[in-house]
C-alpha positions in Angstrom: 50.6 94.5 4.7 47.2 96.1 4.6 47.8 97.0 0.9 48.6 93.4 0.1 45.3 92.3 1.6 43.4 94.8 -0.5 44.8 93.5 -3.8 44.4 89.8 -2.9 40.7 89.4 -4.0 41.4 91.2 -7.2 44.3 88.8 -7.9 42.2 85.8 -7.4 39.5 87.0 -9.8 42.1 87.6 -12.5 43.5 84.1 -12.0 40.0 82.5 -12.3 39.3 84.5 -15.5 42.6 83.5 -17.0 41.9 79.8 -16.4 38.4 80.1 -17.8 39.7 81.8 -20.9 42.3 79.1 -21.4 39.7 76.4 -21.0 37.5 77.9 -23.6 40.4 78.3 -26.0 41.3 74.5 -25.5 37.7 73.5 -26.3 37.7 75.6 -29.4 40.9 74.1 -30.5 39.7 70.6 -29.8 36.5 71.2 -31.8 38.6 72.8 -34.6 40.6 69.6 -34.8 37.3 67.6 -35.0 38.4 65.0 -32.5 35.2 65.0 -30.4 32.9 64.9 -33.4 34.6 61.7 -34.9 32.2 58.7 -34.7 33.8 55.4 -33.3 34.2 52.6 -35.7 33.6 49.0 -34.4 35.6 46.1 -35.9 33.4 43.1 -36.8 33.4 39.8 -38.6 30.7 39.1 -41.1 29.2 36.3 -43.2 26.9 36.1 -46.1 23.3 34.8 -46.0 22.9 31.9 -48.3 20.3 29.6 -49.8 20.3 25.9 -49.0 18.6 22.9 -47.4 17.9 22.4 -43.7 16.4 19.5 -41.9 14.2 19.1 -38.8 15.2 16.2 -36.7 14.8 14.4 -33.3 18.0 13.9 -31.4 18.8 11.2 -28.8 21.5 8.9 -27.5 21.8 5.2 -27.5 24.3 2.4 -27.2 24.9 0.3 -30.3 23.5 -3.2 -30.1 23.7 -6.3 -32.2 20.4 -7.2 -33.8 21.3 -10.8 -33.3 23.0 -11.8 -30.1 22.8 -15.1 -28.2 24.3 -17.0 -25.4 25.6 -20.4 -26.3 24.8 -23.1 -23.7 26.0 -26.6 -23.1 23.2 -29.1 -23.9 24.9 -31.9 -21.9 27.2 -31.9 -18.9 30.9 -32.7 -19.3 34.5 -31.7 -19.1 35.8 -29.2 -21.7 38.3 -31.1 -23.9 39.0 -28.6 -26.7 38.4 -25.0 -27.5 38.2 -24.0 -31.2 37.6 -20.3 -31.0 38.7 -17.2 -29.0 37.1 -13.9 -28.3 37.0 -11.7 -31.4 36.9 -14.7 -33.9 34.2 -14.6 -36.5 32.1 -17.8 -36.7 29.3 -19.0 -39.0 26.1 -20.5 -37.8 26.6 -24.2 -37.0 30.3 -23.8 -36.3 31.8 -25.9 -33.5 33.1 -23.7 -30.7 34.2 -26.3 -28.2 34.3 -30.1 -27.6 33.4 -31.9 -24.4 34.8 -35.2 -23.3 32.5 -37.8 -24.9 34.1 -41.1 -23.8 31.3 -42.0 -21.3 28.5 -40.9 -23.6 30.0 -43.0 -26.4 30.0 -46.1 -24.2 26.4 -45.4 -23.2 25.5 -45.1 -26.8 27.0 -48.5 -27.6 25.1 -50.0 -24.7 21.9 -48.4 -25.9 22.6 -49.6 -29.5 23.1 -53.2 -28.3 19.9 -53.2 -26.2 18.0 -51.7 -29.1 19.2 -54.5 -31.5 18.2 -57.1 -29.0 14.7 -55.6 -28.7 14.5 -55.2 -32.4 15.1 -58.9 -33.0 12.6 -59.8 -30.3 10.0 -57.5 -31.9 10.5 -59.1 -35.4 10.2 -62.6 -33.9 7.0 -61.8 -32.0 5.6 -60.0 -35.0 5.9 -63.2 -37.1 4.4 -65.3 -34.3 1.6 -62.8 -33.9 0.8 -63.0 -37.6 0.5 -66.8 -37.2 -1.6 -66.3 -34.0 1.0 -68.1 -31.9 1.3 -65.2 -29.4 -1.4 -63.1 -28.0 -2.0 -59.5 -29.0 -1.2 -58.4 -25.5 2.2 -60.0 -25.5 3.0 -58.6 -29.0 2.0 -55.1 -27.9 4.3 -55.3 -24.9 7.2 -56.4 -27.0 6.5 -53.6 -29.5 6.5 -51.1 -26.7 9.8 -52.3 -25.3 11.4 -52.0 -28.7 10.1 -48.4 -29.2 11.3 -47.4 -25.7 14.8 -48.8 -26.3 15.0 -47.1 -29.7 14.2 -43.8 -28.1 16.9 -44.4 -25.5 19.4 -45.1 -28.3 18.3 -41.9 -30.1 18.7 -39.9 -26.9 22.3 -41.3 -26.4 23.1 -40.5 -30.0 21.9 -37.0 -29.5 23.9 -36.6 -26.3 27.0 -37.6 -28.2 26.3 -35.0 -30.9 25.8 -32.3 -28.2 29.3 -32.8 -26.9 30.2 -30.6 -29.9 29.0 -27.2 -28.8 27.8 -25.1 -31.8 26.7 -21.5 -32.4 23.2 -21.0 -33.6 24.0 -17.7 -35.3 26.8 -16.1 -37.3 28.8 -13.4 -35.7 31.8 -12.6 -33.5 32.6 -14.4 -30.3 32.0 -11.6 -27.8 32.8 -13.6 -24.7 34.3 -17.0 -23.7 33.4 -18.2 -20.2 35.2 -21.5 -20.0 38.7 -23.0 -20.2 40.0 -26.4 -21.1 39.4 -28.8 -18.2 36.4 -26.9 -16.8 33.4 -29.0 -15.8 30.3 -27.6 -17.4 26.7 -28.4 -16.5 23.7 -28.9 -18.8 22.2 -25.5 -19.9 25.3 -23.6 -18.6 26.0 -20.4 -20.5 29.6 -20.7 -21.9 29.9 -18.4 -24.9 28.3 -15.2 -26.1 28.1 -14.5 -29.8 27.1 -11.2 -31.3 26.1 -10.6 -34.9 27.7 -7.5 -36.5 25.3 -7.2 -39.4 23.0 -5.5 -38.8 23.8 -3.3 -35.8 21.1 -1.2 -34.3 20.6 1.7 -31.9 17.5 1.7 -29.8 16.0 5.0 -28.9 13.2 5.7 -26.4 11.3 8.6 -28.1 8.7 10.7 -26.2 5.2 9.9 -27.3 4.6 13.5 -28.6 7.1 12.7 -31.3 5.4 9.5 -32.4 3.5 11.1 -35.4 6.8 12.3 -36.8 8.4 8.8 -36.8 7.9 6.4 -39.7 9.8 3.2 -40.7 12.4 3.9 -43.3 13.1 7.5 -42.2 16.7 8.5 -42.5 19.0 8.9 -39.5 22.5 10.1 -38.9 24.6 8.6 -36.1 27.8 10.0 -34.6 30.0 7.5 -32.7 32.1 9.4 -30.2 34.8 6.7 -30.1 35.3 7.0 -33.9 36.0 10.7 -34.0 34.3 12.9 -36.6 32.9 10.2 -38.8 29.1 10.1 -39.1 27.2 7.0 -40.2 23.9 6.8 -42.0 20.9 4.7 -40.9 17.2 4.4 -41.0 14.3 3.5 -38.8 13.8 -0.3 -39.0 10.8 -0.6 -36.7 8.7 1.2 -34.2 7.2 -0.5 -31.2 3.3 -0.6 -31.3 3.0 0.2 -27.6 4.0 3.1 -25.4 5.7 2.5 -22.1 3.2 3.9 -19.6 5.9 4.4 -17.0 8.1 6.7 -19.1 5.7 7.9 -21.8 8.2 6.8 -24.5 8.1 4.5 -27.4 10.9 2.2 -28.6 12.4 3.1 -32.0 15.0 0.8 -33.5 17.4 2.5 -36.0 19.5 0.2 -38.2 23.1 1.4 -38.8 24.8 1.3 -42.2 28.5 0.7 -41.5 30.5 0.1 -44.7 33.8 0.6 -42.7 33.2 -2.3 -40.3 34.4 -0.1 -37.4 31.2 0.1 -35.3 31.0 -2.4 -32.5 28.2 -3.3 -30.1 28.3 -1.3 -26.9 29.6 1.9 -28.5 27.9 5.2 -27.5 26.1 7.0 -30.3 24.3 10.3 -30.8 21.4 9.8 -33.2 19.5 12.3 -35.3 16.3 11.2 -37.0 15.4 13.5 -39.8 11.6 13.9 -40.2 11.3 17.0 -42.5 13.5 18.9 -45.0 13.1 22.5 -46.2 14.9 22.8 -49.6 16.2 26.0 -51.1 15.5 28.1 -48.0 17.3 31.1 -46.6 20.1 30.2 -44.2 22.1 32.4 -41.8 24.9 31.4 -39.4 23.7 30.7 -35.9 26.4 33.1 -34.5 24.7 36.0 -36.1 21.4 35.7 -34.2 20.6 37.9 -31.3 17.9 36.7 -29.0 15.8 39.4 -27.4 12.8 38.5 -25.3 10.5 36.8 -27.8 12.1 38.2 -30.9 15.3 37.6 -32.8 17.5 40.0 -34.7 20.7 40.4 -36.7 22.9 43.3 -37.7 23.0 43.8 -41.5 26.0 45.6 -42.9 25.5 48.1 -45.7 28.0 50.8 -46.7 30.2 50.2 -43.6 27.2 50.7 -41.3 25.4 48.0 -39.2 21.6 48.2 -39.2 19.6 46.1 -36.7 16.9 44.0 -38.3 14.3 41.8 -36.8 14.1 38.3 -38.2 11.7 35.3 -38.0 13.4 31.9 -37.5 12.5 28.4 -38.7 14.5 25.2 -38.4 17.9 25.1 -36.8 20.9 22.8 -37.1 24.4 22.8 -35.6 25.7 25.7 -37.7 22.8 27.5 -39.4 19.3 28.7 -38.8 16.5 29.1 -41.3 15.3 32.7 -41.9 11.6 32.9 -42.7 11.4 36.7 -42.7 13.8 39.6 -42.6 16.8 38.5 -44.8 17.6 37.6 -48.3 20.4 35.4 -49.7 23.4 37.6 -50.3 22.8 39.9 -47.3 26.0 40.5 -45.2 25.4 40.1 -41.5 27.6 40.4 -38.4 28.8 37.2 -36.7 31.4 38.5 -34.3 31.4 41.8 -32.5 27.6 42.3 -32.5 27.5 42.8 -28.7 29.3 46.2 -29.2 26.8 47.4 -31.8 23.7 49.6 -31.8 21.5 50.4 -34.8 23.4 52.5 -37.4 26.8 51.9 -35.9 29.8 52.4 -38.2 31.8 49.2 -38.6 35.0 48.0 -40.0 35.0 44.5 -41.5 37.9 42.2 -40.4 38.6 38.6 -41.0 38.8 35.9 -38.3 42.6 36.4 -38.2 42.3 40.1 -37.4 43.2 41.4 -40.9 41.0 43.8 -42.9 
């Protein structure tokens, strides 16, 4: 037992040395195979820098409105006898929309006409007598006044009869009908709403700091959410001469060009007013840009290696950014996978579908 204890420390030392020797041999073998020295390759997607045009624009939102819109009112009181239009119908200026019961007004007109004829005959008789100096000037003037008064009453009754036919003052679409046959309407009651569909406008409230960039006639692009991916062109029709002191904004009216006839008042629109264009400039995909503090950078791929390069940006749109310094058209830059890269990283270019 004592002999075993004497040999135990020596045995432990031998085991440790054997393990160390095996470890060194394993490292050597790994190095011989070159596995630790192999540099990792990062898969990336790339795009080419190109040359093109890019615009600077102001963006805002607005509901589409009819440039011409009016409420049609009843000019006389009466019961609705007939309706000639429904909501959605197109009407021309002067078209009759509805008819009121005119029986009583027609009777009043006949009464006024008879009384006017009576006063007219009286006026003619007194006129001849006055010329022969058989009646005084005072009597003649009184008869003349009564005739003029009765003629005005007749004209008013005739106008009231005419007003039983309710007409639209503008051309457009009947946006709202507020009455039914048999309803009693009062004078000046709003009974229809007519909206003109040409032109349609979008009214923006632009911050006053943008005022110097806005001019009548400037081009605009409008996207109507309800109509999908279709964009409509437009232009600034007018700019208000005053600034709203409460909001610090100015009203800008954009006229919409709608050859499809699909845009309707009330639709929500996103408006871009273009105030400058850089033609033939260097453009890079927005996905390639890396924002770092106050600088921007990209990874440029050359000979399967990604090199980090600082760039100076200009105008930006929804897909591309203008490069003022740092890139040239034709350069290949990383769009996807850039978060895994460092300067001089080896890369493998793949397509969006994952193929080489």
